[in-house]
C-alpha positions in Angstrom: -11.6 13.4 -5.2 -10.2 14.2 -8.6 -8.1 11.6 -10.4 -4.4 12.2 -10.4 -3.3 13.8 -13.6 0.0 13.1 -15.4 2.5 15.1 -13.5 6.0 16.4 -14.1 7.1 15.5 -10.5 6.5 12.3 -8.6 4.2 11.9 -5.7 5.5 12.7 -2.2 5.7 9.5 -0.2 8.2 10.5 2.5 5.6 11.1 5.2 5.6 7.6 6.8 6.5 5.7 10.0 7.8 2.2 10.4 7.0 -0.1 13.3 8.8 -3.4 13.8 6.4 -6.3 14.6 7.0 -9.9 15.4 5.5 -13.1 13.8 5.4 -16.1 16.1 4.5 -18.4 13.2 7.8 -17.9 11.4 9.8 -16.5 14.4 10.8 -13.3 12.5 10.4 -9.6 12.7 8.9 -7.5 9.9 8.1 -3.9 9.1 4.6 -2.3 9.3 4.6 1.0 7.4 1.9 3.7 7.9 2.0 6.7 5.7 0.5 9.4 3.6 0.8 10.2 -0.1 0.8 13.9 -1.1 0.8 15.7 -4.4 4.3 17.2 -5.0 5.5 20.5 -3.7 3.5 20.4 -0.4 0.4 19.7 -2.3 -2.8 18.1 -0.8 -2.9 14.7 0.7 -4.0 12.1 -1.9 -4.2 9.0 0.3 -3.1 7.2 3.5 -1.8 3.7 3.5 -0.9 0.7 5.7 1.7 -1.7 4.4 2.9 -4.9 6.0 6.3 -6.1 4.7 5.9 -9.5 6.3 7.6 -11.8 3.8 5.6 -15.0 3.7 5.1 -16.8 1.7 7.5 -15.1 -0.8 8.5 -11.6 0.3 5.0 -10.2 -0.2 3.8 -6.8 0.8 0.2 -6.4 1.9 -1.2 -2.9 1.2 -4.4 -1.1 2.1 -4.7 2.4 0.5 -7.4 4.8 1.5 -8.3 7.4 -1.1 -10.5 10.4 -0.4 -10.5 14.0 0.9 -8.2 14.7 3.8 -7.8 17.6 6.2 -9.7 19.1 9.1 -13.0 19.4 7.0 -13.0 15.9 5.6 -16.2 14.0 6.2 -15.0 10.7 4.8 -18.0 10.2 2.5 -15.7 9.9 -0.5 -13.2 7.5 1.1 -12.6 4.1 -0.4 -10.1 1.4 0.7 -8.3 -0.4 -2.0 -6.2 -3.4 -1.1 -3.3 -5.1 -2.9 -0.9 -8.0 -2.4 2.5 -7.1 -3.8 4.7 -9.9 -5.0 8.1 -9.7 -6.4 8.5 -9.8 -10.2 7.1 -11.1 -12.4 3.8 -11.0 -10.6 3.8 -7.4 -9.2 0.8 -5.8 -7.6 -2.5 -7.7 -7.5 -5.8 -6.1 -6.5 -7.6 -8.1 -3.8 -10.7 -7.7 -1.6 -10.2 -5.2 1.2 -8.8 -5.4 3.9 -5.3 -7.1 4.0 -3.5 -5.2 6.8 -6.4 -4.2 9.0 -8.8 -6.5 10.8 -11.9 -5.9 12.8 -13.3 -8.3 15.4 -16.7 -9.8 14.6 -19.4 -7.2 15.2 -17.1 -4.2 15.2 -17.9 -1.5 12.7 -15.3 -0.5 10.1 -14.1 3.0 11.1 -15.7 5.8 8.9 -12.2 7.1 7.9 -11.7 3.9 5.9 -14.8 4.6 3.8 -16.1 1.9 1.6 -14.0 -1.3 1.4 -13.6 -2.2 -2.2 -13.9 -5.7 -3.5 -11.3 -6.7 -6.1 -14.0 -6.6 -8.8 -15.2 -3.1 -7.8 -11.6 -1.8 -7.5 -10.6 -3.0 -11.0 -13.8 -1.2 -12.4 -13.2 2.0 -10.5 -11.8 5.1 -12.2 -9.6 5.5 -9.2 -7.6 2.3 -10.0 -5.1 4.3 -12.0 -4.5 6.4 -8.9 -3.8 3.2 -7.0 -1.3 2.0 -9.6 0.5 5.5 -9.5 0.7 5.2 -5.7 2.1 1.7 -5.7 4.7 2.7 -8.3 5.8 5.6 -6.1 5.9 3.5 -2.9 8.0 0.8 -4.7 10.8 3.2 -5.4 10.7 5.6 -2.5 9.7 3.9 0.8 12.7 1.8 1.9 11.0 -1.0 3.8 8.6 -1.7 0.9 11.4 -1.4 -1.7 13.6 -3.8 0.3 10.8 -6.4 0.7 9.7 -6.4 -2.9 13.3 -6.6 -4.1 14.4 -9.2 -1.6 13.5 -12.3 -3.6 14.8 -10.9 -6.8 18.1 -10.1 -5.2 18.3 -13.6 -3.7 17.8 -15.2 -7.2 20.4 -12.8 -8.6 23.0 -13.9 -6.0 22.2 -17.6 -6.6 22.7 -17.1 -10.4 26.0 -15.2 -9.8 27.4 -18.2 -7.8 26.5 -20.8 -10.5 
């Protein structure tokens, strides 16, 4: 898969679904987002992703992004899964070992579509890491459940300051 080049138009991130899930540990509901990222103007698919906008400990978003070739002819040999934990500012997006939204019981194989799970070290060394950062930037500003989660703590601090 070629690296994303500088573009005049943003990535298309509007192809996603949201599922509400429940956390018994904190007795709250949260959004799980599954989506695709496409090049602009009906361009090819760049990635698929899974995001969990759970909230603890501090309004984090867990994100698994699968880069590779997509479509009917895809053989998944170029697929790699990059994982991130997304914290509100000032920390931002942190690369972590794969997987953070997906889990597989002991002895169960990782599905071929997910490709190679990248360690944090390998992810940061990969030429594809710039593509991951471009995708996270796009998701932060265009996918409502992710935007709301990342901005939640920042907004709470702002409201507290305004009351003081």
